[in-house]
C-alpha positions in Angstrom: 0.0 0.0 0.0 1.2 3.5 -0.9 -0.4 6.8 0.1 0.4 10.0 -1.8 -0.5 13.4 -0.4 -0.8 16.2 -2.9 -0.7 19.5 -1.0 -1.3 22.8 -2.9 0.4 25.8 -1.4 -1.7 28.1 0.7 -3.0 31.5 -0.3 -0.2 33.7 -1.7 0.3 37.3 -2.4 -0.6 38.5 -5.9 2.2 38.8 -8.4 2.3 41.2 -11.4 4.4 43.8 -13.1 4.9 45.7 -9.8 5.0 42.7 -7.6 7.6 40.0 -6.9 8.6 37.5 -9.5 6.1 34.5 -9.3 8.7 32.2 -7.8 9.3 34.7 -4.9 5.6 35.3 -4.0 5.0 34.9 -0.3 2.0 33.6 1.7 -0.6 36.0 2.9 -1.4 36.2 6.6 -4.5 34.1 5.8 -2.3 31.6 3.9 0.0 31.2 6.9 -3.0 30.6 9.3 -4.6 28.2 6.8 -1.4 26.2 6.4 -0.9 25.9 10.2 -4.6 24.9 10.6 -4.5 22.3 7.9 -1.2 20.9 9.4 -2.7 20.7 12.8 -5.9 19.0 11.5 -3.8 16.5 9.6 -1.7 15.7 12.7 -4.8 15.5 14.9 -6.3 13.1 12.4 -3.2 10.8 12.6 -2.0 11.5 9.1 1.6 10.6 8.5 3.1 12.7 5.7 6.1 10.5 5.2 8.7 11.5 2.7 8.2 15.2 1.6 9.1 16.6 -1.7 8.4 20.3 -2.3 8.6 23.0 -4.9 11.2 25.6 -4.3 8.8 28.5 -4.7 8.8 30.7 -1.6 5.0 30.3 -1.0 5.3 26.5 -1.2 8.3 26.4 1.1 6.4 28.7 3.5 3.4 26.3 3.3 5.6 23.4 4.2 7.2 25.3 7.1 3.8 26.2 8.5 2.5 22.7 8.2 5.7 21.4 9.8 4.9 23.3 13.0 2.5 20.3 13.8 5.2 17.8 12.7 8.4 18.4 14.7 11.4 17.1 12.9 9.6 16.8 9.5 12.1 17.4 6.7 11.6 18.1 3.0 13.5 17.7 -0.2 13.2 20.8 -2.3 13.2 20.4 -6.0 12.7 23.2 -8.5 11.3 20.8 -11.1 8.1 20.5 -8.9 7.6 24.2 -9.6 7.4 23.8 -13.4 6.1 20.2 -13.6 2.9 19.2 -15.3 0.9 16.2 -14.1 2.8 13.7 -16.3 6.1 15.0 -15.0 5.0 15.0 -11.4 3.9 11.4 -11.8 7.3 10.6 -13.1 8.8 12.1 -9.9 6.5 9.9 -7.9 7.7 6.8 -9.8 11.2 7.7 -8.6 10.4 7.7 -4.9 12.4 5.3 -2.7 10.1 2.3 -1.9 11.2 2.3 1.7 8.6 5.1 2.0 5.0 4.0 2.0 3.7 7.5 2.4 4.9 10.6 0.5 3.7 14.2 0.2 4.3 16.7 -2.6 3.9 20.4 -1.8 3.3 22.2 -5.1 1.0 24.1 -7.4 -2.1 24.2 -9.5 -3.2 23.3 -12.0 -0.7 20.4 -11.7 -1.8 19.1 -8.3 -5.5 19.2 -9.3 -4.9 17.6 -12.7 -2.9 14.8 -11.1 -5.3 14.1 -8.3 -8.3 13.9 -10.7 -6.4 11.5 -13.0 -5.2 9.2 -10.2 -8.2 9.1 -7.9 -10.9 7.1 -9.6 -12.3 5.4 -6.4 -13.6 6.7 -3.1 -16.6 8.3 -1.5 -18.7 9.8 -4.4 -19.2 13.2 -2.6 -15.5 13.6 -2.0 -14.7 12.7 -5.6 -17.2 15.2 -6.8 -15.6 17.9 -4.6 -12.2 17.0 -6.0 -13.4 17.3 -9.6 -14.7 20.8 -8.9 -11.9 22.6 -7.2 -8.4 22.4 -5.6 -8.3 25.7 -3.7 -5.1 27.1 -2.1 -4.1 25.1 1.0 -6.0 21.9 -0.1 -4.5 18.5 0.5 -5.7 15.2 -1.0 -4.5 11.8 0.0 -4.7 9.1 -2.7 -4.1 5.5 -1.7 -2.8 2.8 -4.0 -2.9 -0.9 -3.5 0.6 -1.3 -4.9 4.0 -2.3 -3.4 6.2 0.1 -5.4 5.9 3.8 -6.4 6.6 3.0 -10.0 3.2 1.1 -10.1 1.2 4.2 -9.2 -0.9 4.9 -12.3 -3.9 6.8 -13.5 -7.3 5.5 -12.3 -5.7 3.1 -9.7 -6.1 5.4 -6.7 -8.7 5.7 -4.0 -9.3 9.2 -2.6 -9.0 8.7 1.1 -8.8 12.4 2.2 -9.7 15.8 0.8 -9.2 18.6 3.2 -9.4 22.4 2.5 -8.8 25.3 4.8 -12.6 26.0 4.5 -13.3 22.6 6.0 -11.6 23.6 9.2 -13.1 27.1 9.6 
């Protein structure tokens, strides 16, 4: 069994001509509070994030750091390719995970996370699957479970959506 958590960064400041380059955008105060709340809810619910891979964008690193308040000692591997990856490329990264980890979390971006979650999660509670199909708002985390013994066997339509949590669910 393998469990993959896809965690979209929390609400970030707006970019633009006058603002910071997209990679350097920071979390808003609401984003910080949401990341901490989702992290606390995950921990309280007994969720083990396992191996963590994160985009190098500032807002994603900040999301990880705020979630990690609830997980003392949690470490991450930061990889710029997560920042630019599409769903196919992100799945290729998953296939390369060390099989000693049965759980893994990727902190990243939309539309990639939403696209990958929808493609992978074909089973689960119908209401939760319907919610997933509709939106993957900032700060959302989805856990998709796979009845496989190696990460390279994770494939479209094989996953079961076991968790979908948004900051709005906590408020």
